[in-house]
N, C-alpha and C positions, 0 to 999 in steps of 0.2 A: 190690244195685243193679247193674245192668249198665251198662257203658260205652257211650256212643254210638258207633256204627260210624264208622270213618274215612271221610269223604266221598270219593266217587269223583271223580277229576279227569278232565276230558275229555282224550282223546288229542291230541297236538300234532303239527303238521307245521311244519317250520322254514323260514322265508323268509330268515333273516339269519345265523344262527350254525351253521356246519358243524362236525360232530364230527371229531376227529382219527382217522386210520385205525385206530390201535390200539384205540380205543374201540369201533369197529364190530366189530373182531375179537373183543374181549372179549364183546360182546353175543352174537355167534353161537357163541362157545365155551361158553355157558351150557348146563347140563344139560337145560334145557327143549327145546333143539334136538336132543338125543339122542332124546327122546321123539317129536319131530315127524318123525323119519325114517320113522316108521310111516305117515305120511300120504302118499298119492300116490307110493309107491315112492321117497320121499325128495325129491320136488319141493317147492320152497318159493316158488312163484310163483302168480300169478293163473291162473284158468281162463278158457278162451275158448269161448263158446257162439255158434254161427253166427247164430241167431235165437231168437225166443221159443218156437219149436216144437222146438228142439234138446233132446233128452231125455238128453244126456250127464250122467253123474254128475260130481261135483267132480273125482275122480281122472281120469276120462276127459277132462274139459275142460282139465286141466293138460297132458295129453298133446297135446291139440289146439292149445293155445297154442304148445308147442314145435314142432309140425308147421308152424304158420304161420310161425314164425321160420325153420325150415329152408327153407321155400319162398322166403322173402325172401332168405336167404343164398345159395341156389342154387349150392352148391359142386360142383365136379367130383370124380370119384374120384381119390384121391391128394392132394387139396388139404390144406394145413396151416392149421388154423383156431385162432384165439385166442378163448377163452371168458373174457370179462372179468366176473368175479364168478360163479364156477362153482357156488356152493352145494355141495350134496352130490354133484354130478357126474351127476345123472340126465339133464338135458338133453344134456350132452356125449355120454353113452353112447347116448342115443336118436339123436343126430346121426350118430355114428360107425357105428351099425348101418344107418341109413337111406341113407347116402351114401358109405360106404367111404372116410372121410377120417381124417386124423390130427388130434387135438384136444389142445391144451395149455390147461388151465383154471387160472385164478389166483384166489386169495382171500386176504384178510388174516386169515382165521380158521384157526388151526392145526388145530383139531378138524375143520373142514370138509375141509381138505386131506387129513388122515389118513384120514378116513372115505371120501372120494371115491376115493382111491388104493386103499384096501382093496376097495371095491365094484367098481372096474375090474378088479382082479385076480380077484375072485370071478366076474366075468362074462366072463373070458378076453378082456378088451379092453386089458390093460395094455401090449400091444405098440403100440397106436395111440392110447391115451388116458392122459394123465397130468396130475397136478395139482401146483401149486407155491404156496407161501405168498409172495405178491408184492403190493406196493402198485401199483395200476394207474396211479398218477400218476408212477411211476418204473420203467418197464419195462426189464428188463435184456437185452432181446432185440436182435439186430442189425437194422439198417434193412432193410426189405423182406423180412423172414424169414417172413411169413405171407401166404397167398393170400386169406384172409377173416378177419373177426372179427365177434363179436356180443356184446351185453350184454343178457341176459334178466333184467330187473328188478333190476339192480345199480346203475344210474346214480343212482338216488335217494339212495344212500348216499355218493356220491362228493363229497368236499369241494369239488372244482373240476372240473366236467364238461368245460370247455374244455381244461384241462390233460390230462385223461384222453384225450379225443378227439385232441388233438395228438400224444400219445404213440402212440395207435393208428394215426394217420395215418402216423407215422414207420415203424412196424414192418410195415405191410401194403404189398403191391406195388401199383403203378398199376393201376387198374381194379377194385380190391377193393371188394366191397360190405360194408357194416357196418350190419346191422339192429339196432335197439334196441327193447325193450319197457320202458316206463317210466311211473311215476306222474307226473302233472303237475297244475298248477292250471288249472281251466277257469272260465269266467264262470258263476256260478249263474244259474238262471232268475230272471226278475223277481220280486221279492218274497221271494227266499231269499238273505239276506245271507251273506257268508262267516263261518264259525265257527272257522276254524283259528287257533291261537295259537302264539306262539313259546316254545320251551323250550330251555334250554341242554343238557338231558339227552336230548332226542329223538334217535333214530337216523335219522329222516327228514331228510336233509341238503339244505337249500335247494332245494326243488322248483321247477322251472322253469314259468313260464306257457306254455301251449300255443303261443301265438302267437310266443313268443321262441325256441322250440326250433330252427327252421331257422337262426337266427343263430348258435346254439352250434355247429352243424355247420359252417357256412360259415367261422366264425372259426378253426376247426381245419384248414381247407383242403379240406373235403369239399363236393361238390355234393349237393343234397338230391334224392333220388329219390322219397321218399314221406313224407307225414305224415298218418296216419289216426287219427281219434278213435275208439277202441273202448271208450269208457266203458260204453256199453250192453251190448256183448258180454261184458264182464267183470264186470258188476254182481252176478251171483249168487255171486261169490267170497266176499264177506263172510259170507253165510249159510252157505256151505260150511265156512269156518273156525270160525264160531260153533258149528255143529252138531258138528264134530269135537272142539272143546275141551270142550263139554258131555259128549260121550260118553266122554271120558277124564278126567273130573273127578278121580277118585281118584289117578290117576298125577300129575296136575298138583299136587294138594294135597301129595302126598308130596315133591315137589321144591320148591315155592314157598309152601306153606301155604295156608290157606283164604283169607286176605285177599289174598295174591298172585294166587291163582286168580281170585277175584272181580274184581279190578282188571284182570287180563289179559283176562278174558271181556268185561267192560264196555267196555274200550277197543277191542277188536276189533269189537264190535257198533256202537259209536259211529262208528267210521271209515266204515262203510257209510252213515251218515246225514249225512255232510259233503258238501254240494252242490258245494263248490269242488274236490273231489278227482276227477280224471279219469285216463284211461289211454290211452296211444297206442302205435301202431307208428310208428317213424321209421326211415328207411333213408337212409344216406349212401353216397356212392361216391367213392373217391379218383380224381381225374383222371389 
């Protein structure tokens, strides 16, 4: 007699309970993310496709996402840039190559920081790009010590976005631009009710409604330069992740077992079907 399989739980996004920073660090320290460094040269963010005719692969679309962030950041050669939530360091290195800037990336994940610093050394960029294990809500940097800052798909994990942006406001100089790429709540189309649920264990920390995002910037002291809904331009991301996970089934099973793999795959696929999940570019500027 075979046991009934464990029922799949829907993925959850969190509107009320924000995880503590160390839990986010533990999440990204998992061996699964060692495997995922093989995807997109270590990128861990959404792809950006300019329109329905854009034939970019998922890997290429992730590069295009970073290019769009660089365009919004608009740094000058020699600028010092703070990368809030640096992941494996790939966007920071792309930025440093494109604009000849210095980048300091921060993450609460020890493995990400170690991996990012190693990759910067291997790319001969360690003189301009470095990474530190730091909580974005308590930045150890001096006031006005950065010319620019960005957060590429990290704000969704921050327990308190306003506190993070207040700290960023403190450490950047007047006139600094701060672009953000982030998941948000959007209003589903008529007839498509919200499906997201609350979970104490989710890593998605208190996603913000799209119409509330400008207020988060303003409460931290920034003026709002841009708020652009790019849900459509990023929609192919979910299929990209699902295809990659399926292609690496055996490696995933070695790490998290068959049941863990099936749940991971199911949740990633289900995220793409949640009509209330959207994605934005938002840019603030310090007066």
